[in-house]
DRENKOLLO-988249 format. One record per residue: y, z, x of N, C-alpha, C, O, CB in turn; residue number from 0. Coordinates in steps of 0.1 Angstrom, whole numbers, plus 2048, in hexadecimal, padded with zeros to 3 digits. Glycine has a CB too. Layout:
BEGIN
r ny=Y | nz=Z | nx=X | cay=Y | caz=Z | cax=X | cy=Y | cz=Z | cx=X | oy=Y | oz=Z | ox=X | cby=Y | cbz=Z | cbx=X | sepa=NUM
...
//
This chain:
BEGIN
r ny=48F | nz=B79 | nx=312 | cay=48C | caz=B69 | cax=316 | cy=48B | cz=B6B | cx=327 | oy=482 | oz=B6A | ox=330 | cby=49C | cbz=B5D | cbx=311 | sepa=0
r ny=499 | nz=B6D | nx=328 | cay=49E | caz=B6B | cax=336 | cy=494 | cz=B75 | cx=340 | oy=48F | oz=B70 | ox=34A | cby=4B0 | cbz=B71 | cbx=338 | sepa=1
r ny=491 | nz=B83 | nx=33C | cay=48D | caz=B89 | cax=344 | cy=481 | cz=B83 | cx=346 | oy=480 | oz=B81 | ox=352 | cby=48C | cbz=B95 | cbx=341 | sepa=2
r ny=477 | nz=B7E | nx=33E | cay=469 | caz=B76 | cax=340 | cy=46A | cz=B6C | cx=34A | oy=463 | oz=B6A | ox=354 | cby=463 | cbz=B6F | cbx=331 | sepa=3
r ny=472 | nz=B66 | nx=348 | cay=475 | caz=B5A | cax=351 | cy=477 | cz=B5F | cx=35F | oy=470 | oz=B5A | ox=369 | cby=483 | cbz=B51 | cbx=34D | sepa=4
r ny=481 | nz=B6A | nx=362 | cay=482 | caz=B6E | cax=36E | cy=477 | cz=B75 | cx=375 | oy=475 | oz=B76 | ox=382 | cby=48C | cbz=B76 | cbx=36E | sepa=5
r ny=46D | nz=B7B | nx=36C | cay=45E | caz=B7F | cax=373 | cy=458 | cz=B77 | cx=374 | oy=44F | oz=B78 | ox=37D | cby=455 | cbz=B87 | cbx=36D | sepa=6
r ny=458 | nz=B6A | nx=36D | cay=44E | caz=B60 | cax=374 | cy=450 | cz=B5A | cx=37D | oy=447 | oz=B53 | ox=381 | cby=44A | cbz=B57 | cbx=36F | sepa=7
r ny=45D | nz=B5A | nx=385 | cay=461 | caz=B57 | cax=391 | cy=461 | cz=B64 | cx=39D | oy=466 | oz=B60 | ox=3A8 | cby=46E | cbz=B52 | cbx=38F | sepa=8
r ny=45E | nz=B6E | nx=39D | cay=462 | caz=B79 | cax=3A9 | cy=456 | cz=B86 | cx=39A | oy=45B | oz=B8C | ox=390 | cby=47E | cbz=B7D | cbx=3AE | sepa=9
r ny=44C | nz=B85 | nx=39E | cay=449 | caz=B94 | cax=392 | cy=440 | cz=B9D | cx=39E | oy=436 | oz=BA3 | ox=39C | cby=43D | cbz=B8F | cbx=380 | sepa=10
r ny=44A | nz=B9B | nx=3AC | cay=445 | caz=BA9 | cax=3B3 | cy=449 | cz=BB9 | cx=3AC | oy=450 | oz=BBC | ox=3A2 | cby=44C | cbz=BA9 | cbx=3C4 | sepa=11
r ny=443 | nz=BBF | nx=3B4 | cay=444 | caz=BCE | cax=3AD | cy=454 | cz=BD3 | cx=3B5 | oy=45A | oz=BDD | ox=3B2 | cby=432 | cbz=BDB | cbx=3B2 | sepa=12
r ny=459 | nz=BC9 | nx=3BF | cay=464 | caz=BD0 | cax=3C3 | cy=470 | cz=BC7 | cx=3B8 | oy=47A | oz=BCC | ox=3B2 | cby=467 | cbz=BCE | cbx=3D6 | sepa=13
r ny=46C | nz=BBF | nx=3B8 | cay=475 | caz=BB5 | cax=3AE | cy=478 | cz=BBF | cx=3A0 | oy=483 | oz=BC3 | ox=39C | cby=46A | cbz=BA5 | cbx=3A8 | sepa=14
r ny=468 | nz=BC2 | nx=39C | cay=466 | caz=BC6 | cax=38C | cy=470 | cz=BD4 | cx=38E | oy=47B | oz=BD4 | ox=389 | cby=453 | cbz=BC9 | cbx=386 | sepa=15
r ny=46C | nz=BE1 | nx=397 | cay=473 | caz=BED | cax=398 | cy=482 | cz=BE9 | cx=398 | oy=489 | oz=BEF | ox=391 | cby=46E | cbz=BF5 | cbx=3A4 | sepa=16
r ny=486 | nz=BDE | nx=3A1 | cay=497 | caz=BDC | cax=39C | cy=497 | cz=BDA | cx=391 | oy=499 | oz=BE5 | ox=38A | cby=4A0 | cbz=BD2 | cbx=3A1 | sepa=17
r ny=496 | nz=BD2 | nx=38C | cay=49D | caz=BCC | cax=37D | cy=495 | cz=BD7 | cx=373 | oy=499 | oz=BD8 | ox=368 | cby=498 | cbz=BB7 | cbx=378 | sepa=18
r ny=48D | nz=BDE | nx=375 | cay=48D | caz=BEB | cax=36A | cy=49A | cz=BF7 | cx=36E | oy=4A0 | oz=BFD | ox=364 | cby=47A | cbz=BF4 | cbx=36B | sepa=19
r ny=49D | nz=BFB | nx=37E | cay=4A7 | caz=C00 | cax=381 | cy=4B3 | cz=BFF | cx=37B | oy=4B9 | oz=C07 | ox=375 | cby=4A8 | cbz=BFE | cbx=38B | sepa=20
r ny=4B6 | nz=BF0 | nx=37E | cay=4C3 | caz=BE7 | cax=37A | cy=4C5 | cz=BED | cx=36B | oy=4CE | oz=BF6 | ox=368 | cby=4C0 | cbz=BD4 | cbx=37A | sepa=21
r ny=4BC | nz=BE7 | nx=362 | cay=4BC | caz=BE8 | cax=353 | cy=4BC | cz=BFA | cx=353 | oy=4C8 | oz=BFD | ox=351 | cby=4AC | cbz=BDE | cbx=34A | sepa=22
r ny=4B6 | nz=C05 | nx=354 | cay=4B8 | caz=C10 | cax=352 | cy=4C3 | cz=C16 | cx=359 | oy=4C5 | oz=C22 | ox=357 | cby=4AD | cbz=C16 | cbx=353 | sepa=23
r ny=4CB | nz=C11 | nx=361 | cay=4DB | caz=C18 | cax=366 | cy=4E2 | cz=C0F | cx=359 | oy=4E7 | oz=C17 | ox=352 | cby=4E4 | cbz=C12 | cbx=37C | sepa=24
r ny=4E3 | nz=C02 | nx=352 | cay=4E8 | caz=BFD | cax=34C | cy=4E8 | cz=C07 | cx=33B | oy=4F2 | oz=C0A | ox=335 | cby=4E2 | cbz=BF0 | cbx=34F | sepa=25
r ny=4DD | nz=C09 | nx=339 | cay=4D9 | caz=C10 | cax=32C | cy=4DF | cz=C20 | cx=32C | oy=4E4 | oz=C26 | ox=323 | cby=4C7 | cbz=C10 | cbx=32B | sepa=26
r ny=4DD | nz=C26 | nx=33C | cay=4E6 | caz=C35 | cax=33F | cy=4F0 | cz=C35 | cx=33A | oy=4F5 | oz=C3E | ox=333 | cby=4E9 | cbz=C38 | cbx=34D | sepa=27
r ny=4F6 | nz=C29 | nx=33F | cay=508 | caz=C27 | cax=33D | cy=50E | cz=C29 | cx=330 | oy=516 | oz=C32 | ox=32C | cby=50E | cbz=C19 | cbx=33F | sepa=28
r ny=509 | nz=C1D | nx=32A | cay=50C | caz=C1C | cax=319 | cy=504 | cz=C2B | cx=314 | oy=509 | oz=C2F | ox=309 | cby=503 | cbz=C0A | cbx=311 | sepa=29
r ny=4FE | nz=C2F | nx=316 | cay=4F9 | caz=C3D | cax=30E | cy=502 | cz=C45 | cx=314 | oy=50A | oz=C4A | ox=30C | cby=4EA | cbz=C43 | cbx=310 | sepa=30
r ny=504 | nz=C48 | nx=31F | cay=511 | caz=C51 | cax=325 | cy=51E | cz=C4F | cx=321 | oy=526 | oz=C58 | ox=320 | cby=512 | cbz=C50 | cbx=333 | sepa=31
r ny=51F | nz=C40 | nx=31D | cay=530 | caz=C3E | cax=31A | cy=52D | cz=C42 | cx=30A | oy=537 | oz=C48 | ox=305 | cby=539 | cbz=C2A | cbx=31C | sepa=32
r ny=524 | nz=C40 | nx=303 | cay=525 | caz=C41 | cax=2F4 | cy=526 | cz=C4F | cx=2F2 | oy=52E | oz=C52 | ox=2E8 | cby=519 | cbz=C3B | cbx=2ED | sepa=33
r ny=51D | nz=C5C | nx=2FA | cay=51B | caz=C66 | cax=2F7 | cy=52B | cz=C70 | cx=2FA | oy=52F | oz=C7A | ox=2F3 | cby=50E | cbz=C68 | cbx=2FD | sepa=34
r ny=530 | nz=C6A | nx=306 | cay=540 | caz=C6E | cax=309 | cy=545 | cz=C6A | cx=2FC | oy=54D | oz=C72 | ox=2F8 | cby=548 | cbz=C67 | cbx=317 | sepa=35
r ny=543 | nz=C5E | nx=2F3 | cay=551 | caz=C5A | cax=2ED | cy=54E | cz=C63 | cx=2E1 | oy=557 | oz=C65 | ox=2D9 | cby=555 | cbz=C47 | cbx=2EA | sepa=36
r ny=53E | nz=C68 | nx=2DE | cay=540 | caz=C72 | cax=2D5 | cy=544 | cz=C7F | cx=2D3 | oy=549 | oz=C85 | ox=2CA | cby=539 | cbz=C72 | cbx=2D1 | sepa=37
r ny=540 | nz=C82 | nx=2E1 | cay=548 | caz=C8F | cax=2E4 | cy=557 | cz=C90 | cx=2E0 | oy=55C | oz=C96 | ox=2D7 | cby=548 | cbz=C91 | cbx=2F4 | sepa=38
r ny=55C | nz=C89 | nx=2E9 | cay=56D | caz=C87 | cax=2E8 | cy=56C | cz=C87 | cx=2D7 | oy=571 | oz=C91 | ox=2D2 | cby=576 | cbz=C75 | cbx=2F2 | sepa=39
r ny=568 | nz=C80 | nx=2D2 | cay=56A | caz=C7E | cax=2C6 | cy=568 | cz=C89 | cx=2BC | oy=56A | oz=C89 | ox=2AF | cby=562 | cbz=C73 | cbx=2C3 | sepa=40
r ny=564 | nz=C93 | nx=2C2 | cay=55D | caz=C9E | cax=2B9 | cy=553 | cz=C9F | cx=2AF | oy=553 | oz=CA7 | ox=2A5 | cby=564 | cbz=CA3 | cbx=2B2 | sepa=41
r ny=548 | nz=C95 | nx=2B4 | cay=53F | caz=C90 | cax=2AC | cy=533 | cz=C9A | cx=2B2 | oy=52B | oz=CA0 | ox=2AB | cby=53C | cbz=C7F | cbx=2AB | sepa=42
r ny=533 | nz=C9B | nx=2BD | cay=529 | caz=C9C | cax=2C5 | cy=52B | cz=CAA | cx=2CE | oy=533 | oz=CA8 | ox=2D7 | cby=529 | cbz=C91 | cbx=2CE | sepa=43
r ny=527 | nz=CB4 | nx=2CE | cay=529 | caz=CC5 | cax=2D2 | cy=520 | cz=CCA | cx=2DA | oy=518 | oz=CC2 | ox=2DF | cby=529 | cbz=CCF | cbx=2C5 | sepa=44
r ny=520 | nz=CD7 | nx=2DC | cay=513 | caz=CDA | cax=2E2 | cy=50C | cz=CE2 | cx=2D8 | oy=500 | oz=CE3 | ox=2D9 | cby=514 | cbz=CE3 | cbx=2F0 | sepa=45
r ny=512 | nz=CE6 | nx=2CF | cay=50D | caz=CEA | cax=2BE | cy=502 | cz=CDE | cx=2BB | oy=4F6 | oz=CDE | ox=2B8 | cby=51B | cbz=CE9 | cbx=2B1 | sepa=46
r ny=50A | nz=CD7 | nx=2BB | cay=4FE | caz=CC8 | cax=2B3 | cy=4F6 | cz=CC5 | cx=2BC | oy=4EB | oz=CC2 | ox=2B7 | cby=505 | cbz=CB7 | cbx=2AD | sepa=47
r ny=4F8 | nz=CC3 | nx=2CA | cay=4ED | caz=CC1 | cax=2D3 | cy=4E2 | cz=CCB | cx=2D3 | oy=4D7 | oz=CC6 | ox=2D4 | cby=4F3 | cbz=CC1 | cbx=2E0 | sepa=48
r ny=4E4 | nz=CD8 | nx=2D2 | cay=4DC | caz=CE4 | cax=2D2 | cy=4D2 | cz=CE2 | cx=2C3 | oy=4C6 | oz=CE5 | ox=2C3 | cby=4E7 | cbz=CF2 | cbx=2D3 | sepa=49
r ny=4D8 | nz=CDD | nx=2B9 | cay=4D1 | caz=CD9 | cax=2B0 | cy=4C6 | cz=CCB | cx=2B1 | oy=4BA | oz=CCA | ox=2AD | cby=4DB | cbz=CD8 | cbx=2A6 | sepa=50
r ny=4CD | nz=CC4 | nx=2B5 | cay=4C6 | caz=CB9 | cax=2B3 | cy=4B9 | cz=CBC | cx=2C0 | oy=4AE | oz=CB6 | ox=2BF | cby=4D1 | cbz=CAB | cbx=2B4 | sepa=51
r ny=4BA | nz=CC2 | nx=2C9 | cay=4AD | caz=CCB | cax=2D6 | cy=4A1 | cz=CD0 | cx=2CC | oy=496 | oz=CD1 | ox=2D1 | cby=4B5 | cbz=CDE | cbx=2E0 | sepa=52
r ny=4A3 | nz=CD3 | nx=2C1 | cay=498 | caz=CD7 | cax=2B9 | cy=493 | cz=CCD | cx=2AF | oy=489 | oz=CCE | ox=2A8 | cby=49B | cbz=CE4 | cbx=2B2 | sepa=53
r ny=49C | nz=CC1 | nx=2AE | cay=494 | caz=CB9 | cax=2A3 | cy=489 | cz=CAE | cx=2A8 | oy=488 | oz=CAA | ox=2B4 | cby=49F | cbz=CAF | cbx=29B | sepa=54
r ny=484 | nz=CAC | nx=2A1 | cay=479 | caz=CA5 | cax=2A7 | cy=47B | cz=C96 | cx=29C | oy=476 | oz=C92 | ox=291 | cby=468 | cbz=CAF | cbx=2A5 | sepa=55
r ny=489 | nz=C8C | nx=2A8 | cay=48E | caz=C7F | cax=29F | cy=483 | cz=C76 | cx=29C | oy=485 | oz=C6D | ox=293 | cby=49B | cbz=C76 | cbx=2A6 | sepa=56
r ny=479 | nz=C75 | nx=2A1 | cay=473 | caz=C6E | cax=2A1 | cy=469 | cz=C6A | cx=292 | oy=465 | oz=C60 | ox=28D | cby=46F | cbz=C71 | cbx=2AC | sepa=57
r ny=466 | nz=C78 | nx=28E | cay=463 | caz=C7A | cax=282 | cy=46D | cz=C75 | cx=273 | oy=46A | oz=C72 | ox=268 | cby=461 | cbz=C89 | cbx=283 | sepa=58
r ny=478 | nz=C75 | nx=27A | cay=481 | caz=C74 | cax=26C | cy=481 | cz=C66 | cx=26E | oy=480 | oz=C60 | ox=278 | cby=491 | cbz=C7B | cbx=26A | sepa=59
r ny=483 | nz=C63 | nx=261 | cay=488 | caz=C4D | cax=25D | cy=492 | cz=C51 | cx=255 | oy=499 | oz=C48 | ox=24F | cby=47A | cbz=C3D | cbx=252 | sepa=60
//
């Protein structure tokens, strides 16, 4: 709701791109932090990454 309200005040392309960049950086950092944690705990390693590379994760539920 907050984002929708924000867009109603200034919906310029520059503002939209700025918000997209901020959100992308935020979620990329969270993903990086979680990946680092999994790697450090030994849950994720190069072998597992290689296995995941060939899987269609969207097809599994």
